[in-house]
C-alpha positions as CSV (number, residue, x, y, z in Angstrom):
1,M,88.9,95.3,134.0
2,N,92.4,95.3,135.5
3,Q,95.3,93.0,134.8
4,G,98.5,93.0,136.8
5,S,99.9,95.7,139.0
6,N,98.2,99.1,139.7
7,K,101.5,100.8,140.8
8,K,101.7,104.5,140.0
9,S,104.0,105.5,137.1
10,D,106.7,108.2,137.5
11,H,105.0,111.6,137.1
12,A,107.3,112.4,134.2
13,V,105.8,109.5,132.2
14,I,102.6,110.1,130.2
15,R,100.4,107.1,130.5
16,W,98.4,106.4,127.3
17,G,95.3,104.4,126.7
18,I,94.1,103.1,123.4
19,V,90.4,103.1,122.4
20,G,90.0,100.5,119.7
21,C,93.1,98.2,119.8
22,G,92.4,96.7,116.4
23,K,94.7,95.8,113.5
24,V,96.2,99.3,113.0
25,T,97.6,99.2,116.6
26,E,99.3,95.8,116.3
27,V,102.4,97.0,114.4
28,K,101.9,100.4,112.9
29,S,101.1,102.4,116.1
30,G,100.6,100.6,119.4
31,P,104.2,99.5,120.0
32,A,105.5,103.0,119.4
33,Y,103.8,104.2,122.6
34,S,105.7,101.7,124.6
35,Q,109.0,102.4,122.8
36,T,108.9,106.2,123.1
37,E,110.8,107.6,126.1
38,G,108.5,109.4,128.4
39,F,105.4,107.5,127.3
40,E,103.9,104.3,128.6
41,L,101.0,102.3,127.2
42,S,99.0,101.6,130.3
43,A,95.5,100.5,129.0
44,V,93.7,99.3,126.0
45,M,90.0,99.0,125.2
46,R,87.9,97.0,122.7
47,R,84.2,96.3,122.8
48,D,85.1,92.6,122.7
49,V,86.8,92.4,126.1
50,A,88.3,89.0,125.3
51,K,90.2,90.6,122.3
52,A,91.2,93.5,124.5
53,K,92.6,91.0,127.1
54,D,94.4,89.1,124.3
55,Y,96.0,92.3,123.0
56,A,97.0,93.4,126.5
57,E,98.7,90.1,127.3
58,R,100.6,89.9,124.0
59,H,101.8,93.5,124.2
60,G,102.5,93.7,128.0
61,V,99.8,96.3,128.7
62,P,98.7,96.2,132.4
63,N,95.0,97.2,132.0
64,Y,92.3,96.3,129.5
65,Y,88.6,97.2,129.2
66,G,85.5,96.6,127.2
67,D,84.1,100.0,127.9
68,A,85.6,103.2,126.5
69,D,84.3,105.5,129.3
70,E,86.1,103.4,131.9
71,L,89.4,103.8,130.1
72,I,89.0,107.5,129.3
73,N,88.1,108.4,132.8
74,H,90.6,106.2,134.6
75,P,93.0,108.2,136.8
76,E,96.0,106.2,135.6
77,V,95.3,107.1,132.0
78,D,96.8,110.6,131.2
79,A,96.2,110.7,127.4
80,V,94.0,108.8,124.9
81,Y,94.7,107.5,121.4
82,I,91.5,106.8,119.4
83,A,92.0,104.1,116.8
84,T,88.5,103.2,115.9
85,P,86.8,103.8,112.5
86,P,86.2,107.5,111.7
87,D,82.5,107.5,112.4
88,S,83.1,107.1,116.1
89,H,86.1,109.6,116.4
90,L,84.0,112.6,117.3
91,H,82.0,110.6,119.9
92,Y,85.1,109.4,121.7
93,A,87.1,112.6,121.3
94,L,84.4,114.7,123.0
95,K,84.6,112.3,125.9
96,V,88.4,112.7,126.1
97,A,88.1,116.5,125.9
98,A,85.5,116.4,128.7
99,A,87.9,114.4,130.8
100,G,90.6,117.1,130.3
101,K,93.1,114.8,128.6
102,P,95.4,115.1,125.5
103,C,94.2,113.0,122.6
104,C,95.5,111.5,119.3
105,V,92.9,110.5,116.7
106,E,93.5,108.2,113.8
107,K,93.1,109.6,110.4
108,P,90.9,110.7,108.7
109,M,90.1,113.0,111.7
110,A,86.3,112.3,111.5
111,S,83.6,111.4,108.9
112,S,83.1,114.9,107.8
113,Y,84.6,118.4,107.9
114,Q,81.8,119.6,110.2
115,E,82.5,116.8,112.7
116,C,86.2,117.9,112.6
117,V,85.1,121.5,113.3
118,T,83.2,120.4,116.4
119,M,86.1,118.2,117.6
120,Q,88.7,120.9,117.2
121,A,86.5,123.4,119.0
122,A,86.1,121.1,122.0
123,F,89.8,120.8,122.5
124,G,90.5,124.4,121.6
125,E,88.1,125.7,124.2
126,R,89.8,123.6,126.9
127,Q,93.3,124.4,125.6
128,L,94.0,120.7,125.3
129,P,96.4,119.1,122.8
130,L,94.8,117.3,119.9
131,F,96.9,115.3,117.5
132,V,95.8,113.5,114.3
133,A,97.7,110.4,113.0
134,Y,98.9,111.9,109.7
135,Y,102.3,110.3,110.5
136,R,103.8,110.9,107.1
137,R,104.5,114.5,108.2
138,S,107.0,113.0,110.7
139,L,108.6,110.3,108.5
140,P,112.3,110.9,107.4
141,R,111.5,110.0,103.8
142,F,109.1,112.9,103.4
143,E,111.2,115.2,105.6
144,Q,113.8,114.7,102.8
145,V,111.4,116.0,100.2
146,K,110.6,119.0,102.4
147,M,114.3,119.7,102.8
148,W,114.7,119.7,99.0
149,L,111.8,122.0,98.6
150,D,112.8,124.4,101.3
151,G,116.4,124.4,100.1
152,G,115.3,125.5,96.6
153,E,116.5,122.4,94.8
154,I,113.7,122.7,92.2
155,G,113.3,126.5,92.5
156,E,109.8,127.9,92.8
157,V,107.1,125.2,92.9
158,R,104.7,125.5,89.9
159,H,102.6,122.4,90.0
160,V,102.0,119.1,91.7
161,T,100.2,116.0,90.4
162,W,99.3,112.8,92.2
163,H,97.7,109.7,90.7
164,L,96.7,106.6,92.6
165,S,94.8,103.6,91.2
166,S,94.3,100.0,92.2
167,P,92.0,97.1,91.3
168,P,89.0,96.1,93.5
169,N,90.1,93.7,96.3
170,K,88.4,90.5,97.5
171,F,86.3,92.3,100.0
172,D,84.9,94.7,97.4
173,L,84.0,91.8,95.1
174,S,82.4,89.8,98.0
175,G,80.2,92.6,99.2
176,E,81.5,92.1,102.8
177,A,81.0,94.9,105.3
178,N,83.9,97.3,105.3
179,W,83.9,100.8,106.8
180,R,86.1,102.0,104.0
181,T,83.3,101.3,101.5
182,D,80.3,102.3,103.7
183,P,79.2,105.8,102.6
184,A,77.8,106.5,106.1
185,V,81.4,106.1,107.5
186,A,83.6,107.0,104.5
187,Y,81.5,108.9,101.9
188,G,84.5,109.0,99.5
189,G,85.3,105.3,100.1
190,Y,89.0,104.4,99.8
191,F,89.6,108.0,98.9
192,D,88.8,109.0,102.5
193,D,91.1,106.4,103.9
194,L,94.1,106.7,101.5
195,A,94.0,110.1,99.8
196,S,93.6,111.8,103.1
197,H,97.2,110.8,103.9
198,G,98.6,112.2,100.7
199,L,96.6,115.4,100.6
200,D,97.6,116.1,104.1
201,L,101.2,115.6,103.2
202,L,100.9,117.9,100.2
203,V,99.6,120.6,102.6
204,Y,102.7,120.0,104.8
205,L,105.1,120.2,101.8
206,L,103.5,122.9,99.7
207,G,101.2,124.9,102.1
208,E,97.5,125.2,102.5
209,F,95.0,125.0,99.6
210,K,93.3,128.2,98.6
211,E,90.8,126.8,96.1
212,V,89.8,123.2,95.4
213,S,87.1,121.4,93.6
214,G,86.5,117.9,92.3
215,V,84.2,115.1,91.1
216,A,83.5,111.9,92.8
217,V,81.5,109.0,91.3
218,N,80.9,105.3,91.7
219,Q,81.9,103.5,88.6
220,Q,81.9,99.8,89.7
221,G,78.7,99.4,91.7
222,Y,80.4,97.0,94.2
223,Y,79.6,99.2,97.2
224,G,77.8,102.5,98.1
225,A,80.8,104.8,98.6
226,K,82.6,106.6,95.8
227,D,85.3,104.7,94.0
228,A,86.6,107.2,91.4
229,V,87.7,110.8,92.3
230,A,89.5,113.6,90.5
231,A,90.4,117.1,91.7
232,V,92.1,120.3,90.8
233,W,93.4,122.9,93.2
234,L,95.4,126.0,93.9
235,H,97.8,126.4,96.8
236,E,98.1,129.7,98.7
237,S,101.6,129.9,97.3
238,G,100.2,130.1,93.8
239,A,101.2,126.5,92.8
240,T,98.5,124.5,91.0
241,G,97.7,120.8,91.6
242,T,95.8,117.9,90.1
243,G,94.9,114.5,91.5
244,S,93.1,111.4,90.5
245,W,92.2,108.3,92.5
246,N,90.6,105.2,91.0
247,F,89.8,102.0,92.9
248,G,88.6,99.9,89.9
249,S,91.6,99.8,87.7
250,L,93.4,96.8,86.3
251,T,96.7,97.4,88.1
252,Q,98.2,99.2,91.1
253,E,99.8,102.5,90.1
254,E,101.0,105.5,92.1
255,S,103.1,108.6,91.3
256,V,103.6,112.1,92.8
257,T,105.5,114.7,90.9
258,I,106.3,118.2,92.2
259,Y,107.4,120.5,89.4
260,G,109.4,123.6,89.9
261,N,111.0,126.2,87.6
262,K,114.4,124.6,88.1
263,G,113.6,120.9,88.4
264,H,111.2,118.3,89.7
265,I,110.8,115.7,92.5
266,N,109.1,112.3,92.0
267,F,108.0,110.0,94.8
268,A,105.1,107.9,96.1
269,I,102.9,108.3,99.1
270,F,102.4,104.6,99.8
271,S,104.8,102.6,97.6
272,E,108.3,102.2,99.1
273,V,110.2,103.5,96.1
274,P,113.2,105.9,96.0
275,L,112.9,109.6,96.0
276,L,114.0,111.1,92.7
277,L,115.3,114.7,92.4
278,S,116.0,116.1,88.9
279,N,117.4,119.6,88.5
280,E,120.2,121.5,86.7
281,Q,122.8,119.6,88.6
282,G,121.6,116.3,87.3
283,E,119.6,113.5,89.0
284,K,119.8,112.2,92.6
285,E,118.1,109.0,93.9
286,V,117.6,108.6,97.6
287,F,115.9,105.7,99.4
288,I,115.0,106.1,103.1
289,E,113.5,103.1,104.8
290,H,110.4,103.5,107.0
291,P,110.6,102.3,110.6
292,K,109.0,98.9,111.5
293,H,106.4,100.8,113.6
294,I,105.6,103.4,111.1
295,Q,104.0,105.8,113.6
296,L,107.1,105.9,115.8
297,Y,108.4,109.3,114.7
298,H,104.8,110.7,114.9
299,V,104.5,109.4,118.5
300,E,108.0,110.6,119.5
301,N,107.0,114.1,118.2
302,M,103.9,114.0,120.4
303,Q,106.2,113.4,123.4
304,R,108.3,116.4,122.4
305,H,105.2,118.5,121.9
306,L,103.7,117.6,125.3
307,T,107.0,118.4,127.1
308,G,107.3,121.7,125.4
309,E,110.3,120.8,123.3
310,T,108.8,121.3,119.8
311,Q,105.5,121.8,117.9
312,H,104.0,118.7,116.5
313,P,103.4,118.9,112.7
314,S,100.0,117.1,112.7
315,T,97.4,118.7,115.0
316,G,93.7,119.1,115.0
317,E,94.1,122.5,113.4
318,T,96.2,121.1,110.5
319,A,93.9,118.1,110.0
320,L,90.9,120.3,110.0
321,H,92.2,122.0,106.8
322,T,92.8,118.6,105.3
323,A,89.2,117.6,106.1
324,W,88.0,120.8,104.4
325,V,90.0,119.9,101.3
326,M,88.6,116.3,101.3
327,D,85.0,117.4,101.5
328,R,85.5,120.1,98.9
329,I,86.8,117.5,96.5
330,V,83.9,115.0,96.9
331,G,81.4,117.8,96.8
332,R,80.0,117.8,100.4
333,I,80.8,121.4,101.1
């Protein structure tokens, strides 16, 4: 369905379409495509076409659809952002690859490592750009952590540990449908949705995992997916790591600590708390605020990648490694 003008955009502008203009696209990601120079948000799709129309009208998007194929194959859509739950990422991504267009897929990349392998192969064979929305790799707050590490502020990294826990929410207690607790969509439950962000960031900061194993169980019985996960790993660099994620605790807690032979860095993946650097020179506390549209720098980096200015930090290839780590931890491979 078309709304408004069909005028052609300037050839220098890359016109994006969104498949699945749901909650995540309202503030976190959607507006970033309109605000990035060289990008334009030209179309959105949702199976409920009335909701797609409402989104388009509120965000000033000229075209809206109730059918993904229509958006993906439209000649005025140059690239596609897939923002649906992960069980449909592969389905839609293969259609985008067949259409010969660049694609950005929400995280996690897909519902399993094997699906990610298939997706990456489809874009690789066609030499098409594939990005994955692990936007923390592009955020200034975590770039600061990387600068400290690369600058030797804590010396050689020896170990990293991450703990995340939270109580069950009202949806868990009610038994309402939720893709994050449906094992057919997210086998690891909230671990798939949340830990994927942090594990991907640790790969970015510390390098790829060489060995990884874990345990995943359901302790509460509120839903079918896993709700308690623990892992141990070894980075290619020789640094070790441990992680624990529990979604049935009394309180919300989160902490990441990277230990080096000359100091340590403490921060959080999700909580907006200061970065803390402790070394032989003393302690330094830095707070860097996230942008209102948290995917803004991620989207801007896609524009720079597509124009040949720089390499994007989060691609199908990097996300494929994160998917392997995730499935190793929960015991699926």
